N, C-alpha and C positions, 0 to 999 in steps of 0.2 A: 786739413786746414781748419783753422779756427773760424768760427762763425763771425767775428769781427773783422777778420781778414778778408773774408768773402763779400762782406757788405761794402768794403772799401772798393772793390773792383767789379761788383756785379753789374754796373750799369756801361762800364766799358766792355764788358763781356757781350751785353746786349747788342751794343752798337756794331761790336767787330762782327758778332754772327749776323746780323742784319746786312752788313756791308759784303759778307760772304755769299748771302742769298742774292744779293744785287749783282755781284759779279758773275753768279751762275745765270742769271737772267739775261745778261749782257752777251754771255757766251752762247746762250740759246738762241739770241737773235740772230748772232753771226752764223750759227750752224744752220739755222732755219733758212737765211738768206742765201747760204751756200747750197742748200738742197734746192731752193728754187732756181739756181742755175742750170741744173740738170746735167751737173758734172759729177764724176765717180770720185774725183779725189779733191782735196782742199786745194785751191789755188789762191793766190794773193791777189790776182787780177780778175777782174769780172764786170759784171754790170756796174753802173754808177752806184745803184742802190746798195750793191754789196760792198762798193769801195768806202761808202760813208760809213755803214755799219761796222765794218772791220776797223777803219781809221779811229771811229769814236770809241770802240772797245779799246783798242791799243793805246789811245791817249788816257783812258781811264786805268787800265792796268799800270801805266807807267807812272802815275800818280799816287797808287794805291800803297806802296810800302811806305813813302814817306807820310802818309796820311795816318796809318797804323802808328807808326813810330812815334809821331807827334800827339796823337790821340792818348796812348797809354803813358807817354812820358808826362803831359799835361795833367791827366788825371791821377797819376800816381804822386807826382811830386808837387801838384798844386791843389786842385779841387776836382773831384769826380764829378759831380753834377754839372758845373758849366762847361767841362769837357766833353761829357756825354751829350749834352745840348748841342754844342758846337759840332759834334760828329754826326749827329741826327741831321742837322742843318746842312753838314757836307754832304751826306747822302742824297737829301733832297736836291740840293744844287746839282750834283753829280748825274741824278735822273734827268734834271731839267737840260744839263749840257748834252747828255746822251740823246735825248729826244729832239733837241734843238739842232744837233748835228745831223740827224735823219732828215730833216727838212733842208733848208737853206743853211749853209754855213755861218751865215750871219747871226742865225737864231741862237747858236750855241755861245756866242761872245757873252752874253749876261751871265750865263752859268759859269763860265770859265773866270770872269773877273770875280764874282761873288765867292767861287771857290777859293782863289787866292786869297781873298779877304778873312775867309775863316781859317785856312791854314797859318795866315800870319797870327790870327788871333791865338791858336793853339800853340804856335812856336813861342810866342810872348808869354803864354801861361807856363809853358816848360821852362823858359829860361828864368822866370820869376820863381818857381818852386825850385830850381836847381841853386839860384844865388841865394835863396833863403836858406836852404840846406847848408851852404858853406859858410853863411852868416853865422847860423846856430854852432857849427863846428868850431870857427875861429875865434867869435865875439861872444858867444852866448846870447845873441839878440835873436828872438824869433818874431818874425814879421808875418807868419802863417795865417793868423786871424785877418789882418789887414789886406792880404793877397787874395784870401778867399773872398772876402767881402767886396773888394775890388772886382774880380773875376765874375762874381755872381751880378754884380750890378752892370757890368759892361756886355755880358753875353746876351741879353735880349737885344742890344743894339745891333746883333748880327741879323734880326729880322728886318731891318731897314736896307732896301735895295740900293 
């Protein structure tokens, strides 16, 4: 691969690797809670603590493919830096959701809502980048600079809860 091409995706690759480490941590928590039940086999039902850890892990796993798809699409078609920033924010929010779910279920709600907002931002970035691609192909108009400026300006707003 060319060095320029690697530079265009390195931040996305870092966020993807961090998300993989986070998934491993979540799975470790489920395994650890399963061992604390003193059972020899993995069972879906168990103590309330195990139920919470298992459910939080499943919820995070369910959203993971969508997150990765939108992260890479937004970073590839729109702008890498704001997409990577949104991806890191999503990982922090997902951690907050997971830890909140281990307490009372109502503690996980802010992380869930915040995560939905970040996913919407990645989706809009993806759509803007893809729309720009077709505008270049059909009409020869390139709005990439404007889209990158707008996404870079809006991305810090993700920090507002």
